[in-house]
C-alpha positions as CSV (number, residue, x, y, z in Angstrom):
1,T,24.3,-24.7,-126.6
2,M,22.7,-23.5,-123.4
3,S,25.4,-25.0,-121.2
4,V,28.1,-22.7,-122.7
5,I,26.2,-19.5,-122.2
6,S,27.9,-17.3,-119.6
7,P,25.9,-15.8,-116.7
8,E,26.4,-12.4,-118.3
9,E,24.9,-13.6,-121.6
10,K,22.0,-15.2,-119.7
11,Q,21.4,-11.9,-117.9
12,R,21.5,-10.0,-121.2
13,L,18.9,-12.4,-122.7
14,I,16.7,-12.2,-119.6
15,T,16.7,-8.4,-119.4
16,R,16.7,-7.3,-123.1
17,N,13.7,-5.3,-124.2
18,L,12.4,-4.8,-120.7
19,Q,11.2,-1.4,-119.5
20,E,12.2,-2.0,-115.9
21,V,13.9,-4.6,-113.7
22,L,13.4,-4.6,-109.9
23,G,16.2,-6.6,-108.2
24,E,18.8,-6.8,-111.0
25,S,21.7,-7.3,-108.5
26,K,19.9,-10.3,-107.0
27,L,19.4,-11.6,-110.6
28,S,23.2,-11.4,-111.1
29,E,23.9,-13.3,-107.9
30,I,21.5,-16.1,-108.7
31,L,22.9,-16.6,-112.2
32,K,26.4,-17.1,-110.9
33,T,25.3,-20.4,-109.3
34,R,22.2,-21.6,-111.0
35,D,19.4,-20.9,-113.5
36,L,16.6,-18.5,-112.8
37,K,13.1,-19.7,-111.9
38,V,10.5,-17.3,-113.4
39,Y,6.8,-17.2,-113.8
40,W,4.3,-15.3,-116.0
41,G,0.7,-15.3,-115.1
42,T,-2.2,-14.6,-117.4
43,A,-5.9,-14.4,-116.4
44,T,-7.9,-16.7,-118.6
45,T,-10.6,-14.2,-119.7
46,G,-10.8,-13.2,-123.4
47,K,-9.0,-15.0,-126.2
48,P,-5.2,-14.4,-126.4
49,H,-4.4,-12.2,-129.3
50,M,-1.4,-10.8,-131.2
51,A,0.0,-8.8,-128.3
52,Y,0.6,-12.1,-126.6
53,F,3.6,-12.6,-128.9
54,V,5.4,-9.9,-126.7
55,P,5.4,-12.1,-123.6
56,M,6.0,-15.2,-125.8
57,S,9.1,-13.5,-127.3
58,K,10.4,-12.8,-123.8
59,I,9.5,-16.3,-122.6
60,G,11.6,-17.5,-125.5
61,D,14.5,-15.4,-124.2
62,F,14.0,-16.9,-120.7
63,L,14.1,-20.4,-122.0
64,K,17.1,-19.7,-124.2
65,A,18.8,-18.4,-121.1
66,G,18.1,-21.8,-119.3
67,C,15.4,-20.4,-117.1
68,E,12.8,-22.7,-115.6
69,V,9.6,-21.0,-116.7
70,T,6.1,-21.5,-115.2
71,I,3.0,-20.1,-116.9
72,L,0.2,-19.6,-114.4
73,L,-3.2,-19.9,-116.0
74,A,-4.9,-17.6,-113.5
75,D,-8.4,-18.9,-113.7
76,L,-9.5,-17.8,-110.2
77,H,-8.1,-14.3,-110.9
78,A,-10.2,-14.2,-114.1
79,Y,-13.3,-14.9,-112.1
80,L,-12.4,-12.4,-109.4
81,D,-11.8,-9.5,-111.9
82,N,-15.5,-8.5,-112.0
83,M,-16.3,-12.1,-113.1
84,K,-14.9,-11.6,-116.6
85,A,-15.1,-15.4,-117.0
86,P,-18.1,-17.5,-115.8
87,W,-17.1,-20.2,-113.3
88,E,-18.4,-22.9,-115.6
89,L,-15.9,-21.8,-118.3
90,L,-12.8,-21.4,-116.2
91,S,-11.5,-25.0,-116.8
92,L,-12.3,-24.8,-120.6
93,R,-10.6,-21.4,-121.0
94,S,-7.5,-22.7,-119.2
95,K,-7.3,-25.6,-121.6
96,Y,-7.7,-23.2,-124.5
97,Y,-5.0,-20.9,-123.2
98,E,-2.6,-23.8,-122.7
99,N,-3.1,-25.1,-126.2
100,V,-2.9,-21.7,-127.9
101,I,0.2,-20.6,-125.9
102,K,2.0,-23.9,-126.8
103,A,1.1,-23.3,-130.4
104,M,2.4,-19.8,-130.3
105,L,5.7,-20.9,-128.8
106,R,6.1,-23.7,-131.4
107,S,5.4,-21.1,-134.1
108,I,8.4,-19.1,-133.1
109,G,10.6,-22.2,-132.6
110,V,10.9,-22.1,-128.8
111,P,11.7,-25.4,-127.0
112,L,9.2,-26.4,-124.4
113,D,11.2,-28.8,-122.3
114,K,11.8,-26.4,-119.4
115,L,8.3,-24.9,-119.5
116,K,5.3,-26.0,-117.3
117,F,1.7,-24.8,-116.9
118,V,0.0,-24.4,-113.5
119,Q,-3.7,-23.7,-113.1
120,G,-4.5,-21.3,-110.3
121,T,-7.2,-23.3,-108.8
122,D,-4.8,-26.2,-108.4
123,Y,-3.3,-24.6,-105.3
124,Q,-5.3,-21.4,-104.7
125,L,-8.2,-23.4,-103.0
126,S,-5.8,-25.2,-100.6
127,K,-6.1,-24.7,-96.9
128,E,-2.6,-23.1,-96.6
129,Y,-3.3,-20.6,-99.4
130,T,-6.7,-19.7,-97.9
131,L,-5.2,-19.1,-94.5
132,D,-2.7,-16.8,-96.1
133,V,-5.5,-14.9,-97.8
134,Y,-7.2,-14.4,-94.4
135,R,-3.8,-13.3,-92.9
136,L,-3.4,-10.9,-95.8
137,S,-6.9,-9.4,-95.2
138,S,-5.9,-8.6,-91.6
139,V,-3.0,-6.3,-92.6
140,V,-4.1,-4.7,-95.9
141,T,-6.4,-1.7,-96.0
142,E,-9.1,-1.2,-98.7
143,H,-7.2,1.9,-99.9
144,D,-3.9,-0.1,-100.5
145,A,-5.7,-3.0,-102.1
146,K,-7.6,-0.7,-104.5
147,K,-4.4,1.3,-105.3
148,A,-2.4,-1.9,-106.0
149,G,-5.0,-3.2,-108.5
150,A,-5.8,0.2,-110.1
151,E,-4.2,-0.6,-113.5
152,V,-5.1,-4.3,-113.6
153,V,-8.6,-4.8,-112.0
154,K,-11.6,-3.2,-113.7
155,Q,-12.4,-0.1,-111.7
156,V,-16.0,0.7,-110.8
157,D,-17.6,3.2,-108.4
158,H,-18.6,0.5,-105.9
159,P,-15.9,-2.2,-106.2
160,L,-16.7,-5.8,-105.3
161,L,-14.7,-7.5,-102.6
162,S,-13.3,-9.9,-105.2
163,G,-11.5,-7.1,-107.0
164,L,-9.9,-6.0,-103.8
165,L,-8.7,-9.5,-103.1
166,Y,-7.1,-9.8,-106.6
167,P,-3.8,-8.0,-106.0
168,G,-3.2,-9.9,-102.7
169,L,-3.7,-13.2,-104.4
170,Q,-1.2,-12.3,-107.1
171,A,1.2,-11.2,-104.4
172,L,0.8,-14.7,-102.9
173,D,1.4,-16.5,-106.2
174,E,5.1,-15.9,-106.4
175,E,5.6,-17.5,-103.0
176,Y,3.4,-20.5,-103.7
177,L,5.0,-21.1,-107.1
178,K,8.5,-21.0,-105.4
179,V,10.1,-18.8,-108.1
180,D,12.9,-16.2,-108.1
181,A,11.2,-13.7,-110.4
182,Q,7.8,-12.6,-111.7
183,F,7.4,-11.4,-115.3
184,G,4.6,-8.9,-116.0
185,G,3.8,-5.6,-117.6
186,V,4.5,-2.2,-115.9
187,D,0.8,-2.0,-115.3
188,Q,1.4,-4.5,-112.6
189,R,4.2,-2.6,-110.9
190,K,2.0,-1.5,-108.1
191,I,1.1,-5.1,-107.3
192,F,4.8,-6.0,-107.3
193,T,5.6,-3.3,-104.8
194,F,2.5,-4.1,-102.8
195,A,3.6,-7.8,-102.5
196,E,7.0,-6.7,-101.0
197,K,5.3,-4.6,-98.3
198,A,2.4,-7.0,-97.5
199,F,4.5,-10.1,-97.1
200,S,7.6,-8.8,-95.2
201,G,8.2,-12.4,-94.0
202,Y,8.5,-13.8,-97.5
203,E,11.6,-13.7,-99.8
204,K,11.7,-10.6,-102.0
205,R,11.3,-11.5,-105.7
206,I,12.8,-10.0,-108.9
207,D,10.3,-8.2,-111.1
208,L,10.8,-8.2,-114.9
209,M,8.5,-5.7,-116.7
210,P,8.0,-5.1,-120.4
211,M,5.1,-3.2,-122.1
212,V,4.0,-2.7,-125.6
213,P,1.4,-0.1,-126.9
214,G,-1.5,-1.7,-128.5
215,L,-2.3,-1.2,-132.2
216,T,-4.5,1.7,-131.1
217,G,-1.6,3.3,-129.2
218,N,-2.5,2.1,-125.6
219,K,-1.9,-1.2,-123.9
220,M,-3.1,-4.0,-126.2
221,S,-6.3,-5.4,-124.8
222,S,-8.5,-8.2,-125.9
223,S,-11.5,-6.0,-125.0
224,V,-10.6,-3.3,-127.5
225,E,-11.6,-4.8,-130.9
226,E,-9.6,-2.3,-133.1
227,S,-6.5,-3.2,-131.0
228,K,-7.0,-7.0,-131.3
229,I,-5.8,-9.3,-134.0
230,D,-7.1,-12.7,-132.9
231,L,-4.6,-15.6,-133.2
232,L,-7.1,-17.5,-135.4
233,D,-8.0,-14.5,-137.6
234,D,-7.5,-15.2,-141.3
235,A,-5.2,-13.1,-143.6
236,A,-8.1,-10.9,-144.7
237,A,-9.1,-10.0,-141.2
238,V,-5.4,-9.2,-140.3
239,K,-5.3,-6.8,-143.3
240,R,-8.6,-5.2,-142.4
241,K,-7.7,-4.6,-138.8
242,L,-4.2,-3.2,-139.6
243,K,-5.8,-0.7,-141.9
244,K,-7.6,0.9,-138.9
245,V,-4.4,1.2,-136.9
246,F,-3.0,4.7,-136.1
247,C,0.3,5.1,-137.9
248,E,0.9,8.6,-139.3
249,P,3.9,9.4,-141.4
250,G,7.0,10.2,-139.4
251,N,5.5,9.5,-136.0
252,V,7.4,6.7,-134.4
253,S,5.0,6.4,-131.4
254,N,2.8,3.7,-132.8
255,G,2.0,0.1,-132.0
256,I,3.2,-1.2,-135.4
257,L,6.8,-0.2,-134.7
258,S,6.6,-1.4,-131.1
259,F,5.4,-4.8,-132.3
260,I,8.3,-4.9,-134.8
261,K,10.8,-3.9,-132.1
262,L,9.6,-6.3,-129.3
263,V,8.4,-9.3,-131.4
264,V,9.8,-9.4,-134.9
265,F,13.4,-8.5,-134.2
266,P,13.8,-10.8,-131.2
267,I,12.3,-13.7,-133.1
268,F,13.6,-13.3,-136.6
269,G,16.5,-10.9,-136.1
270,E,15.5,-8.8,-139.1
271,F,12.5,-7.1,-140.8
272,E,11.9,-6.6,-144.5
273,I,9.9,-3.7,-146.1
274,V,8.2,-5.3,-149.1
275,R,7.2,-2.7,-151.7
276,S,7.2,-2.1,-155.5
277,K,10.3,-0.9,-157.3
278,E,8.4,2.3,-158.1
279,F,8.7,3.2,-154.4
280,G,12.2,2.0,-153.8
281,G,11.9,-1.8,-153.9
282,N,12.4,-4.1,-151.0
283,V,14.7,-3.2,-148.2
284,K,15.9,-5.5,-145.4
285,Y,16.7,-4.1,-141.9
286,E,19.0,-6.0,-139.5
287,E,18.7,-3.2,-136.8
288,Y,15.5,-1.8,-135.5
289,D,17.0,1.7,-134.9
290,K,17.7,2.0,-138.7
291,L,14.0,1.1,-139.5
292,E,12.7,3.6,-136.9
293,A,15.0,6.3,-138.3
294,D,13.8,5.7,-141.9
295,F,10.2,5.8,-140.8
296,A,10.9,9.1,-138.9
297,S,12.4,10.6,-142.0
298,E,9.4,9.3,-144.1
299,A,11.7,7.1,-146.2
300,V,9.3,4.3,-145.1
301,H,5.6,4.9,-145.8
302,P,3.0,3.8,-143.2
303,G,1.2,1.8,-145.9
304,D,4.3,-0.2,-146.7
305,L,5.1,-0.7,-143.0
306,K,1.6,-2.1,-142.4
307,S,1.5,-4.4,-145.5
308,S,5.0,-5.7,-144.6
309,V,4.1,-6.4,-140.9
310,A,1.0,-8.2,-142.1
311,L,3.2,-10.7,-143.9
312,V,5.1,-11.4,-140.7
313,I,1.9,-11.7,-138.7
314,N,0.5,-14.2,-141.1
315,R,3.8,-16.1,-141.0
316,L,3.5,-16.3,-137.2
317,L,-0.2,-17.2,-137.3
318,D,-0.2,-19.8,-140.1
319,P,1.1,-22.7,-137.9
320,I,-1.4,-21.8,-135.1
321,R,-4.3,-21.7,-137.6
322,E,-3.2,-25.1,-138.9
323,E,-3.1,-26.6,-135.4
324,F,-6.5,-25.3,-134.6
325,K,-8.1,-27.0,-137.6
326,D,-8.2,-30.1,-135.4
327,P,-11.8,-30.9,-134.6
328,E,-11.1,-31.3,-130.8
329,L,-9.6,-27.8,-130.7
330,I,-12.4,-26.3,-132.8
331,K,-14.8,-27.8,-130.2
332,L,-12.8,-26.5,-127.3
333,T,-12.7,-23.0,-128.8
334,N,-16.5,-22.9,-129.4
335,T,-17.3,-24.2,-125.9
336,A,-14.8,-22.1,-124.0
337,Y,-16.0,-19.0,-125.8
338,P,-19.8,-19.4,-126.4
339,P,-22.0,-16.7,-127.9
340,V,-22.1,-13.5,-125.8
341,G,-25.7,-14.1,-124.7
342,K,-24.9,-17.6,-123.3
343,A,-21.8,-16.3,-121.5
344,K,-23.9,-13.5,-119.9
345,S,-26.5,-16.0,-118.8
346,L,-23.8,-18.0,-117.0
347,L,-22.6,-14.9,-115.2
348,Q,-26.1,-14.0,-114.2
349,R,-26.6,-17.4,-112.8
350,H,-23.7,-16.9,-110.4
351,Q,-24.7,-13.4,-109.5
352,C,-28.2,-14.5,-108.6
353,N,-27.0,-17.8,-106.9
354,L,-29.5,-19.9,-108.7
355,T,-27.8,-23.3,-108.2
356,T,-30.5,-25.9,-107.8
357,A,-30.4,-29.3,-106.1
358,E,-30.8,-30.8,-109.6
359,D,-27.7,-29.0,-110.8
360,R,-25.7,-30.2,-107.8
361,Q,-26.7,-33.8,-108.4
362,S,-26.2,-33.7,-112.2
363,L,-22.7,-35.0,-111.9
364,T,-23.8,-38.3,-110.3
365,A,-26.9,-38.7,-112.5
366,L,-24.8,-40.4,-115.2
367,K,-24.5,-44.2,-114.8
368,A,-21.1,-45.3,-115.8
369,E,-19.8,-48.9,-115.5
370,C,-17.0,-51.2,-116.5
371,N,-18.0,-53.5,-119.4
372,E,-16.4,-56.0,-121.7
373,V,-16.5,-56.0,-125.5
374,D,-17.7,-59.4,-126.7
375,S,-17.4,-58.7,-130.5
376,G,-17.2,-55.9,-133.0
377,S,-17.8,-55.3,-136.7
378,V,-18.0,-52.4,-139.2
379,H,-21.5,-50.8,-139.5
380,P,-23.1,-52.1,-142.6
381,D,-24.1,-48.6,-143.7
382,A,-21.3,-46.5,-142.4
383,D,-17.6,-47.2,-142.9
384,S,-16.7,-44.7,-140.0
385,L,-18.8,-46.6,-137.4
386,Y,-18.3,-49.8,-135.5
387,L,-21.0,-52.1,-134.0
388,E,-19.9,-53.5,-130.7
389,T,-21.6,-56.2,-128.7
390,I,-20.8,-55.3,-125.1
391,D,-21.4,-57.3,-121.9
392,F,-23.1,-55.1,-119.2
393,G,-23.7,-58.1,-116.9
394,E,-27.4,-57.8,-117.4
395,P,-29.9,-60.7,-117.5
396,S,-31.2,-59.4,-120.8
397,G,-27.8,-60.1,-122.4
398,P,-25.3,-57.9,-124.1
399,R,-26.1,-54.5,-125.6
400,T,-25.4,-53.1,-129.0
401,V,-23.2,-50.0,-129.0
402,V,-22.4,-47.9,-132.1
403,S,-19.2,-45.9,-131.9
404,G,-17.3,-43.7,-134.3
405,L,-14.0,-45.5,-133.9
406,A,-13.6,-47.0,-137.3
407,G,-10.2,-45.8,-138.8
408,L,-9.1,-44.6,-135.3
409,V,-9.0,-47.8,-133.2
410,P,-8.2,-51.2,-134.8
411,L,-11.2,-53.4,-134.6
412,D,-9.3,-56.5,-133.3
413,S,-7.9,-54.4,-130.4
414,L,-11.5,-54.1,-129.0
415,Q,-12.1,-57.8,-128.8
416,N,-12.5,-59.0,-125.2
417,R,-11.4,-55.5,-124.0
418,M,-12.6,-54.0,-120.7
419,V,-14.0,-50.5,-121.4
420,V,-16.0,-47.8,-119.6
421,C,-19.5,-47.1,-120.9
422,L,-22.3,-44.6,-120.0
423,C,-25.4,-46.9,-119.5
424,N,-28.4,-44.6,-118.9
425,L,-28.3,-42.3,-121.9
426,K,-31.4,-42.4,-124.1
427,P,-30.8,-45.0,-126.9
428,Q,-30.1,-43.3,-130.2
429,K,-30.3,-44.7,-133.8
430,M,-27.1,-44.2,-135.8
431,R,-27.5,-45.1,-139.4
432,G,-30.5,-47.2,-138.7
433,I,-29.1,-49.2,-135.8
434,E,-29.9,-48.3,-132.2
435,S,-27.0,-47.6,-129.9
436,Q,-27.8,-48.6,-126.3
437,A,-24.9,-47.0,-124.5
438,M,-21.8,-44.7,-125.1
439,L,-18.3,-46.0,-125.0
440,L,-16.0,-43.4,-123.4
441,C,-12.6,-42.6,-125.0
442,A,-9.7,-40.3,-124.6
443,S,-8.9,-38.2,-127.7
444,H,-6.2,-35.8,-128.7
445,N,-5.8,-34.3,-132.1
446,K,-6.6,-37.3,-134.3
447,E,-5.6,-40.0,-131.8
448,V,-8.3,-41.9,-129.9
449,E,-8.3,-44.8,-127.4
450,P,-11.0,-46.3,-125.2
451,L,-10.7,-45.5,-121.4
452,A,-9.2,-48.4,-119.4
453,P,-10.7,-49.5,-116.1
454,P,-8.1,-50.3,-113.4
455,T,-6.7,-53.8,-113.2
456,G,-9.0,-56.1,-111.3
457,S,-12.2,-54.4,-112.4
458,N,-15.2,-56.7,-113.2
459,V,-18.1,-56.3,-115.6
460,G,-20.8,-54.1,-113.9
461,D,-18.4,-52.3,-111.5
462,K,-19.6,-48.8,-110.9
463,V,-17.5,-45.8,-112.1
464,F,-17.6,-42.7,-110.0
465,I,-15.9,-39.4,-109.2
466,E,-13.6,-39.6,-106.2
467,G,-14.8,-37.5,-103.4
468,V,-18.2,-36.6,-104.9
469,P,-21.2,-37.9,-102.9
470,Q,-23.1,-40.5,-105.0
471,V,-26.8,-40.7,-105.7
472,T,-28.8,-43.4,-107.4
473,P,-28.9,-42.3,-111.1
474,D,-32.1,-42.4,-113.2
475,E,-32.5,-45.5,-115.4
476,K,-32.9,-43.2,-118.4
477,L,-31.7,-39.6,-118.5
478,N,-33.9,-36.9,-120.0
479,P,-32.0,-35.7,-123.1
480,K,-33.5,-32.2,-122.8
481,K,-31.6,-31.6,-119.6
482,K,-28.3,-32.2,-121.4
483,V,-26.6,-33.7,-118.3
484,W,-23.8,-35.4,-120.3
485,E,-23.1,-32.2,-122.3
486,K,-22.7,-30.2,-119.0
487,I,-20.4,-32.7,-117.5
488,Q,-18.3,-33.6,-120.5
489,V,-16.6,-30.2,-120.9
490,D,-14.8,-30.7,-117.6
491,L,-13.6,-34.3,-118.3
492,S,-9.9,-34.7,-119.2
493,I,-6.9,-36.9,-119.1
494,T,-4.0,-35.7,-116.9
495,K,-0.3,-35.7,-117.8
496,D,-0.1,-38.9,-115.9
497,G,-2.8,-40.6,-118.0
498,I,-5.5,-40.5,-115.3
499,A,-9.1,-39.7,-116.2
500,T,-10.5,-36.8,-114.2
501,W,-13.4,-34.4,-113.8
502,Q,-12.5,-30.9,-112.7
503,G,-9.2,-32.4,-111.3
504,K,-11.0,-35.2,-109.3
505,N,-10.0,-38.7,-110.3
506,I,-12.6,-41.0,-112.1
507,V,-12.3,-44.3,-110.3
508,T,-13.8,-47.7,-109.5
509,S,-13.4,-49.6,-106.3
510,Q,-10.1,-51.0,-107.8
511,G,-8.5,-47.7,-108.6
512,A,-8.3,-45.0,-111.2
513,V,-9.7,-45.1,-114.7
514,S,-6.9,-44.2,-117.2
515,A,-5.8,-43.9,-120.8
516,A,-3.0,-46.3,-121.8
517,N,-1.1,-43.9,-124.1
518,L,-2.7,-40.5,-124.4
519,R,-1.8,-37.6,-122.1
520,E,-3.5,-34.3,-121.4
521,A,-6.3,-35.3,-123.7
522,N,-10.1,-34.8,-123.8
523,I,-12.7,-37.4,-122.9
524,S,-15.7,-37.9,-125.2
């Protein structure tokens, strides 16, 4: 039970398998009176991979020690680091990271009740933060900024200003997140010490630093393919990639052993070499040092080490793969990480500043209204579809809307229900019957529910994005412009059940549109 763990045991859990701790005496003092507040930041660029189990293992230690843990999804940092993530994909990639990190923690049995996620742009675009960035720029030299980010930001001959801002922003994060400690690799040590010098007026934080060599022998990077086992790779891909890993007999300086030491033992408490009786049979290790000694003496062969660690990797990945079979997560993965050519075109668009008036107005080009379902039935030619007769308050009478809600939403629950519909999409035939609008729903995993207009809304009330200037939408959208597809990727339900677009509330004149039951869901 967490409540009976002594401060000394908490400190042991927090600091085990760390390469360096800056401020350990302060850590001891804090633990005498309360639990530690710690954050870990990750730039939402490439897909998280197997090396992420190293910080996940430590985050597990922090949570077991009663720490309040914040994971910063550093979307703005991802963009500033030589624009490794296009602006249009930042929100999507943050959603992907949050879903996959939660799946990783569940796969290793870590409780999530004291864990929270924060997206960088939630506070890094505020007036206060921006003023601090300006203040920072007045006291930091180009030399110091470049030196601080040397091992984190991509280094080029003529660095962009964004890369020079990066370490300063990270230095600010620990203050704005109101934490006691920051957890990050030793490659970030220069940023940690930079933060202490740059912000002499702010409280000094504790820095907790681990590091693991990648499977190629260096820091494990999502940009080095041989070093990367994707969290959604199948067993065959895991086996294929492990075959390429450097792991010579007797040489203990390899990423395989590091992974076992920093991930397998902290999570499982043991590791088993699985091999045929001809070569000595299976042997279970309860101490990492004994395994390393046997590998050094060549009592354990690299081939057996690799095949045995593959079993553990697949054991860790199986529940993640299962979660990501969900259609919504498959869609999220594919849209957050489009083909390379499409991602490059998004970057080029920002580099060339080709934002047109049409693009700026696309958000308000959709015509959304509150409507009431008069009646519904199952589509005569498709058991998965409903036919709804919906009142749009039009002189021509109600419209027919076809939706894929059969089996997901009880038909009788739609009767006389107020809903939100898109009214100016091009009518589309679905199994022979023309659908004249789209009914908007919140969806998460296999749960679906129609969006609910605020109490007091009437048929025909306009639905809009709070704070976004409105234009008169076209009566019928041109489907080739894919306006809905561009906007839909940034629609979501908050943890409070409010419908949003890029963090801005979707509202009527009566208040916010919401989901009655679903939280942190997509809108489709």
